[in-house]
C-alpha positions as CSV (number, residue, x, y, z in Angstrom):
1,M,11.6,-9.6,20.5
2,P,8.6,-11.2,22.1
3,L,5.4,-9.2,22.7
4,P,4.9,-8.3,26.4
5,F,1.4,-9.8,26.3
6,L,2.4,-12.9,24.2
7,P,5.9,-13.8,25.3
8,Q,5.6,-17.4,24.0
9,V,5.1,-16.2,20.3
10,P,8.4,-16.1,18.5
11,D,9.4,-13.4,16.1
12,E,9.2,-15.8,13.1
13,Q,5.6,-16.5,13.9
14,L,4.8,-12.8,14.2
15,F,6.6,-12.2,10.9
16,Q,4.4,-14.9,9.3
17,T,1.2,-13.1,10.5
18,V,2.1,-10.2,8.2
19,N,1.2,-12.5,5.3
20,L,-2.4,-12.0,6.3
21,V,-2.3,-8.8,4.1
22,I,-2.3,-11.0,1.0
23,P,-6.0,-11.7,1.0
24,C,-6.5,-7.9,1.3
25,W,-4.5,-7.3,-1.8
26,I,-6.4,-10.0,-3.7
27,M,-9.7,-8.5,-2.6
28,L,-8.5,-5.0,-3.6
29,A,-7.7,-6.3,-7.1
30,I,-10.9,-8.2,-7.7
31,F,-13.5,-6.5,-5.6
32,P,-12.2,-2.9,-5.0
33,N,-15.5,-1.3,-4.0
34,N,-16.9,-4.2,-2.1
35,K,-17.9,-3.4,1.5
36,M,-16.3,-6.6,2.7
37,T,-13.0,-5.6,1.0
38,K,-13.1,-2.2,2.7
39,L,-13.9,-3.9,6.0
40,L,-11.1,-6.4,5.6
41,V,-8.5,-3.8,4.8
42,I,-9.6,-1.6,7.7
43,L,-9.6,-4.4,10.2
44,S,-6.3,-5.7,8.9
45,S,-4.8,-2.3,9.1
46,L,-6.0,-1.8,12.6
47,F,-4.6,-5.2,13.6
48,F,-1.2,-4.4,12.1
49,C,-1.2,-0.9,13.6
50,A,-1.7,-2.5,17.0
51,L,1.0,-5.1,16.3
52,Y,3.4,-2.3,15.2
53,A,2.7,-0.3,18.4
54,S,3.2,-3.5,20.5
55,L,6.6,-4.1,18.9
56,L,7.7,-0.4,18.8
57,I,6.8,0.8,22.3
58,P,8.8,-1.9,24.2
59,M,11.7,-1.3,21.9
60,I,11.7,2.4,22.7
61,M,11.1,1.9,26.4
62,D,14.1,-0.5,26.6
63,G,16.3,2.0,24.8
64,G,16.6,-0.5,21.9
65,V,16.7,2.2,19.3
66,D,18.7,5.4,19.2
67,F,16.8,7.9,17.2
68,K,20.0,9.7,16.4
69,D,20.8,6.7,14.2
70,F,18.1,7.8,11.8
71,M,20.0,11.0,10.9
72,S,22.6,9.3,8.8
73,L,22.7,6.5,6.3
74,Q,25.2,4.6,8.4
75,G,23.0,4.9,11.4
76,V,19.9,3.7,9.6
77,A,21.9,0.7,8.3
78,K,23.0,0.0,11.8
79,A,19.5,0.2,13.2
80,F,18.1,-2.0,10.4
81,S,20.8,-4.7,11.0
82,T,18.9,-5.9,14.2
83,Y,15.8,-8.1,14.3
84,R,14.4,-5.7,16.9
85,V,14.1,-3.0,14.3
86,V,13.5,-5.1,11.2
87,L,10.2,-6.8,12.3
88,P,8.4,-3.6,13.3
89,S,9.7,-1.9,10.2
90,W,8.4,-4.7,8.0
91,V,4.9,-4.4,9.7
92,H,5.1,-0.6,9.1
93,F,5.9,-1.1,5.4
94,C,3.1,-3.7,4.9
95,V,0.4,-1.7,6.6
96,F,1.3,1.5,4.8
97,D,1.5,-0.2,1.4
98,L,-1.9,-1.8,2.0
99,W,-3.4,1.6,3.0
100,V,-2.0,3.2,-0.2
101,G,-3.4,0.2,-2.1
102,Q,-6.8,1.0,-0.7
103,Y,-6.4,4.6,-1.9
104,I,-5.4,3.4,-5.4
105,A,-8.4,1.0,-5.6
106,D,-10.8,3.6,-4.3
107,D,-9.5,6.4,-6.6
108,A,-9.4,4.1,-9.7
109,W,-13.0,3.0,-9.0
110,K,-14.2,6.7,-8.8
111,R,-12.3,7.5,-12.0
112,N,-13.7,4.4,-13.8
113,V,-10.3,2.9,-14.4
114,P,-10.8,-0.8,-15.3
115,R,-9.7,-3.3,-12.7
116,I,-7.5,-5.1,-15.4
117,L,-5.4,-1.9,-15.6
118,T,-5.5,-1.2,-11.9
119,A,-4.4,-4.6,-10.8
120,P,-0.8,-4.3,-12.1
121,M,-0.4,-1.0,-10.2
122,L,-1.7,-2.6,-7.0
123,F,0.8,-5.4,-7.5
124,L,3.6,-2.8,-8.0
125,N,2.4,-1.0,-4.9
126,M,2.4,-4.2,-2.9
127,M,5.9,-5.1,-4.0
128,A,7.6,-1.7,-4.3
129,G,5.3,0.8,-2.6
130,P,6.3,4.2,-4.0
131,V,6.8,2.7,-7.5
132,G,3.2,1.5,-7.6
133,L,1.8,4.7,-6.2
134,G,4.0,6.8,-8.6
135,T,2.9,4.7,-11.6
136,Y,-0.7,5.0,-10.6
137,L,-0.5,8.8,-10.1
138,L,1.2,9.2,-13.5
139,V,-1.3,7.2,-15.5
140,R,-4.6,7.8,-13.6
141,A,-5.4,11.1,-15.4
142,P,-5.0,9.7,-19.0
143,L,-6.7,6.4,-18.0
144,S,-9.7,8.2,-16.3
145,S,-10.2,10.4,-19.3
146,V,-10.2,7.4,-21.7
147,F,-12.7,5.5,-19.5
148,S,-14.6,8.6,-18.4
149,K,-18.2,8.0,-17.4
150,P,-20.3,9.7,-14.8
151,K,-18.5,9.7,-11.4
152,R,-19.1,6.8,-9.2
153,A,-19.9,7.5,-5.6
């Protein structure tokens, strides 16, 4: 499903651009409170939001997705069986997981949770979104009380 403004760019190449989130994840794990990390995550998120909209809007305008399909498991399976839905969905997953990763990194920094303990939860979030977020939410209170210091701004 080529982009209207970049018809010569194939889907596979668009898919590969999503790997640009990997440097963001590395920066979140190593330099969670760095201004460059925050800027990189925000700019990457904005880029992927624009890519997502660029993929989604033409699909909707062309009638390429029937929103009734999302009311049943069979319908969702049918929708996700097409490249036209898979690519924007993958972009959606990646940008939201990255944004949640930014939340985890910020919150852990404010709670003084050591990076060595935050990094595995960031990895879990990158690979299995809700599992990483859930793990972090379950362990953040005990970890922040163990490593409590004055709050960081």
